[in-house]
C-alpha positions in Angstrom: 7.3 95.3 -33.5 6.9 92.6 -31.1 3.1 93.2 -30.3 2.6 93.1 -34.2 4.3 89.7 -34.3 2.2 88.2 -31.3 -1.0 89.4 -33.2 -0.1 87.6 -36.4 0.8 84.3 -34.3 -2.6 84.7 -32.7 -4.3 85.0 -36.2 -2.5 81.9 -37.4 -3.6 79.8 -34.7 -6.9 80.8 -35.1 -6.8 80.3 -38.9 -5.1 76.9 -38.1 -8.0 75.8 -35.7 -10.7 76.8 -38.2 -8.9 74.8 -41.0 -8.8 71.9 -38.9 -12.3 72.0 -37.9 -13.2 72.4 -41.7 -11.2 69.4 -42.6 -12.6 67.2 -40.1 -16.2 68.1 -41.3 -15.0 67.2 -44.8 -13.8 64.0 -43.6 -16.9 63.3 -42.0 -18.8 64.2 -45.1 -16.7 61.9 -47.4 -17.1 59.1 -45.0 -20.8 59.2 -45.2 -20.9 59.3 -49.0 -20.9 56.5 -51.3 -17.8 55.2 -52.8 -18.3 56.8 -56.4 -19.4 60.0 -55.0 -16.3 59.9 -52.4 -13.8 59.1 -55.0 -15.2 62.1 -57.4 -15.4 64.6 -54.7 -11.6 63.9 -53.6 -10.8 64.2 -57.3 -12.1 67.6 -57.3 -10.1 69.0 -54.5 -7.0 70.9 -54.8 -3.5 69.1 -54.2 -2.9 70.9 -51.1 -6.0 69.8 -49.6 -5.7 66.4 -50.6 -2.3 66.1 -49.0 -3.7 67.8 -45.6 -6.6 65.3 -45.6 -4.4 62.3 -46.0 -2.3 63.7 -43.1 -5.5 64.0 -40.9 -6.5 60.5 -41.9 -3.2 58.8 -41.3 -2.7 60.9 -37.9 -6.1 59.8 -36.4 -7.6 56.7 -38.1 -11.3 56.2 -37.1 -13.1 53.1 -35.8 -16.7 53.9 -36.0 -18.4 50.9 -37.4 -17.4 48.8 -34.3 -18.7 51.4 -32.0 -21.8 51.7 -34.0 -22.6 48.1 -34.1 -21.7 48.0 -30.2 -24.2 50.8 -29.7 -26.9 49.2 -31.6 -26.6 46.0 -29.7 -26.9 47.8 -26.5 -30.1 49.4 -27.8 -31.2 46.1 -29.0 -30.7 44.6 -25.4 -32.4 47.5 -23.8 -35.5 47.5 -25.8 -35.9 43.7 -25.5 -35.7 43.9 -21.6 -38.3 46.7 -21.5 -41.0 44.6 -23.1 -44.0 44.6 -20.6 -46.9 42.3 -20.8 -50.2 44.2 -21.2 -53.3 43.1 -19.0 -56.9 42.3 -20.6 -59.4 45.0 -20.1 -63.4 44.6 -20.8 -64.3 47.2 -23.3 -67.9 48.7 -23.6 -69.3 48.4 -26.9 -72.2 50.2 -28.3 -74.3 49.0 -31.1 -76.7 51.6 -33.1 -79.7 50.1 -34.4 -82.9 51.7 -36.0 -84.7 51.1 -32.7 -81.9 52.9 -30.4 -78.5 52.2 -29.1 -77.4 49.0 -27.1 -74.6 48.6 -24.9 -72.7 45.4 -24.3 -69.5 44.3 -22.6 -66.6 42.7 -24.7 -63.4 41.0 -23.8 -60.9 39.2 -26.0 -58.9 36.3 -24.3 -56.5 34.0 -26.3 -58.3 34.7 -29.5 -61.8 34.1 -28.1 -64.2 37.0 -27.8 -66.7 37.0 -25.1 -69.8 39.3 -25.4 -72.3 40.0 -22.8 -75.9 40.6 -23.4 -76.9 44.0 -25.1 -79.0 46.4 -22.8 -80.2 50.0 -23.4 -79.4 51.2 -19.8 -75.8 52.5 -19.5 -75.5 51.6 -16.0 -76.5 48.2 -16.3 -73.9 48.2 -19.1 -71.3 49.2 -16.6 -72.4 46.5 -14.1 -72.0 43.9 -17.1 -68.6 45.5 -17.9 -67.4 44.9 -14.3 -68.6 41.2 -14.2 -66.9 40.3 -18.0 -63.6 42.1 -16.5 -63.4 39.5 -13.8 -62.8 36.9 -16.6 -59.4 38.6 -17.2 -58.1 36.6 -14.3 -57.7 33.8 -16.8 -54.6 35.7 -18.4 -52.1 34.9 -15.8 -48.2 34.2 -16.5 -48.8 31.0 -18.0 -51.3 31.9 -20.7 -50.8 34.5 -23.3 -53.6 37.1 -24.1 -53.8 37.7 -27.8 -56.5 39.7 -29.6 -56.6 37.2 -32.2 -55.6 33.6 -33.1 -52.4 33.7 -35.0 -49.3 31.5 -36.4 -46.2 31.7 -34.4 -44.5 31.0 -31.2 -47.3 32.4 -29.2 -49.7 29.9 -30.7 -47.1 27.1 -30.0 -47.2 28.1 -26.5 -51.2 28.2 -26.2 -51.2 24.8 -28.0 -48.9 23.6 -25.3 -51.1 25.2 -22.5 -54.4 24.4 -24.3 -55.8 22.2 -21.7 -54.8 24.3 -18.6 -56.3 27.3 -20.7 -59.4 25.6 -21.0 -59.6 24.6 -17.4 -59.3 28.1 -16.1 -61.4 29.7 -18.7 -64.4 27.3 -17.6 -63.7 27.9 -14.0 -63.8 31.6 -14.6 -67.0 31.6 -16.6 -68.7 29.4 -14.1 -67.6 31.6 -11.1 -69.0 34.6 -12.9 -72.2 33.1 -13.8 -73.1 32.2 -10.1 -72.9 36.1 -9.3 -76.7 36.2 -9.5 -76.3 38.6 -12.6 -77.8 37.4 -16.1 -74.6 38.3 -18.2 -76.1 36.2 -21.7 -72.6 35.5 -22.6 -71.7 34.6 -26.1 -68.5 33.6 -27.7 -66.8 33.7 -31.2 -63.3 33.3 -32.4 -61.0 36.0 -34.3 -58.5 34.6 -36.6 -55.7 36.8 -38.0 -55.5 36.3 -41.6 -53.4 39.5 -42.4 -50.4 37.5 -44.1 -52.9 36.0 -46.8 -55.8 38.5 -47.1 -54.7 41.5 -45.3 -57.6 41.3 -42.6 -59.1 39.3 -39.5 -62.0 37.3 -39.7 -64.6 36.3 -37.0 -66.3 32.9 -36.5 -69.9 32.3 -36.0 -71.1 33.1 -32.4 -71.7 30.4 -30.0 -73.8 30.3 -27.0 -71.9 27.6 -25.4 -68.3 27.7 -24.2 -67.5 24.4 -25.1 -68.3 24.7 -28.9 -65.8 28.0 -29.0 -63.2 26.0 -26.9 -63.5 23.1 -29.2 -63.4 25.4 -32.3 -60.1 27.2 -31.1 -58.5 23.7 -30.7 -59.4 23.0 -34.3 -58.0 26.3 -35.5 -54.7 25.9 -33.5 -54.0 22.5 -35.2 -55.0 24.2 -38.7 -52.6 27.2 -37.9 -49.9 24.7 -37.7 -50.3 23.0 -41.1 -50.5 26.5 -42.9 -52.6 28.6 -45.3 -54.6 25.9 -47.0 -56.2 24.6 -43.7 -56.9 28.1 -42.5 -58.7 29.0 -45.7 -60.7 25.8 -45.4 -61.7 26.8 -42.1 -62.6 30.3 -43.1 -64.8 29.0 -45.9 -66.7 26.8 -43.3 -67.2 30.0 -41.3 -68.6 31.8 -44.1 -70.7 29.0 -45.2 -72.2 28.1 -41.5 -75.4 29.1 -40.5 -75.9 32.0 -38.4 -78.2 32.1 -35.5 -79.8 35.4 -36.6 -79.5 37.7 -39.6 -79.1 41.0 -37.9 -75.9 43.4 -37.6 -74.4 42.3 -41.1 -74.4 38.7 -40.2 -75.5 36.7 -43.4 -75.0 33.1 -44.2 -73.2 32.1 -47.8 -73.3 29.3 -50.0 -70.2 27.2 -50.4 -69.3 28.6 -53.8 -70.1 31.9 -52.5 -67.6 31.6 -49.7 -65.2 30.0 -52.0 -65.5 33.0 -54.5 -65.2 35.4 -51.5 -62.0 33.9 -50.4 -60.6 34.0 -53.9 -61.5 37.6 -54.3 -60.0 38.5 -51.1 -56.7 36.7 -51.9 -56.4 38.6 -55.4 -57.4 41.9 -53.9 -54.9 41.6 -51.3 -52.1 40.3 -53.9 -52.8 43.2 -56.0 -52.9 45.7 -53.0 -49.5 44.2 -51.9 -47.9 44.7 -55.3 -49.1 48.2 -55.4 -47.9 48.9 -52.1 -44.5 47.3 -52.8 -44.2 49.4 -56.0 -45.1 52.5 -54.4 -42.6 51.7 -51.5 -39.8 51.0 -54.2 -40.6 54.2 -55.7 -40.5 56.2 -52.5 -37.4 54.3 -51.8 -35.8 55.5 -54.9 -36.9 58.9 -54.7 -35.3 59.1 -51.3 -32.3 57.6 -52.5 -31.8 60.3 -55.2 -32.6 63.1 -52.6 -30.1 61.7 -50.3 -27.5 61.3 -52.8 -28.3 65.0 -53.9 -28.1 66.2 -50.3 -24.6 64.2 -49.8 -23.2 65.9 -53.0 -24.2 69.4 -51.9 -22.9 68.8 -48.5 -19.6 67.4 -49.7 -19.3 70.6 -51.9 -20.1 73.0 -49.4 -17.4 71.4 -47.0 -14.8 71.1 -49.7 -15.4 74.9 -50.5 -15.1 76.0 -47.1 -12.0 73.6 -46.5 -10.4 75.4 -49.3 -11.3 78.9 -48.3 -9.8 78.1 -44.7 -6.8 76.7 -46.3 -6.1 79.5 -48.3 -6.4 82.1 -45.4 -4.2 80.0 -43.4 -1.6 79.9 -46.2 -1.7 83.6 -46.5 -1.4 84.3 -42.9 1.5 81.9 -43.0 3.4 83.9 -45.8 2.8 87.0 -44.1 4.6 85.7 -41.1 7.4 84.1 -42.9 8.1 87.4 -44.6 8.0 89.3 -41.4 10.3 86.8 -39.6 13.0 86.9 -42.8 13.1 90.8 -42.6 11.3 91.4 -46.0 9.5 94.2 -44.0 12.2 96.1 -42.1 11.6 99.8 -41.3 13.8 102.5 -43.1 16.4 104.8 -41.1 13.9 107.8 -41.9 11.1 106.0 -40.3 13.3 104.8 -37.2 14.5 108.7 -36.6 12.5 111.7 -35.4 10.2 113.2 -37.8 11.4 116.5 -39.2 9.7 119.8 -38.1 7.5 121.5 -40.8 9.1 124.3 -42.6 7.3 127.7 -42.5 6.1 129.4 -45.7 7.1 132.8 -44.6 10.8 131.9 -44.2 13.1 132.2 -47.1 15.7 130.2 -48.6 18.5 129.3 -46.4 22.0 130.9 -47.4 24.9 128.5 -46.9 27.3 130.0 -44.4 30.9 131.0 -45.3 33.2 133.0 -47.3 31.4 132.4 -50.5 28.3 134.1 -48.9 30.0 137.7 -48.5 29.7 138.8 -52.2 26.2 137.5 -52.1 25.1 139.6 -49.4 27.1 142.6 -50.6 25.4 142.6 -54.0 
């Protein structure tokens, strides 16, 4: 009897632990749901389960929002502290023409693209790349290296250090030119117009570094004004005379450049609206799917919590019944089991004076 009570007590403890686990999962699912979803799910619970859930919430209130904000702040600090400046590296540019493949070295510093002369010999192109790579010394801790000219804090720093940048750039180009290797350097600017037309644009090519730096200073001043000044500069680039008509470099008239800029603006605005509508549609679909998943999760958690509560209640009733003596053993079960009677044995005769006539007859 004692062993049976111990087994039932262990079952009750296991059922209680399982119910507590299911109840905590139900609580987590309800906390992650929306307010209307949470209210409907709580109303669908049984009265006993709602009472147990209320007891759990009163016994252990959570403070998850503050901890989540603290963890997000720590992650943001870690990300901001792990930013590293990337150095500039001259790349090898291959141009395919009907007469063959040409190779040139190209490097971008502060929005200025430096390109060497083109050659068919790959080994000579590698030497040009090494020479152009030495121009990367211009990008030191005082000057930001950027692939294109754009508006923002970077351009403000570049505008403040414009004179120092030009001085170091000219010194580096002069030092590279005295190396004895004919580099044939050309310069052009790359302007980032993605916020307005969705692409980057390039200026005409300059053989003089002075002209490229002068244009760079003008572009920095235009970027501080805004899009109208940058648009006028871009139209001037498209309508400027090109040194040669190869490799898709063509000169447009003022009206053609104006029409091209207007078409680029309209196309980008239409693409932006389409992309925004697609993003909103995807966002709504994801929200509906997330709501459906959350509803299924709450239903599953509530169903399992109800089953665990029912099992716990059943085991509790059984233990309560056994402790109150409703299932006591009978005296026959307590005594020894009677021996089986043999089938060949006759009926038993009562012993006494009344049995004598029966035996005589």
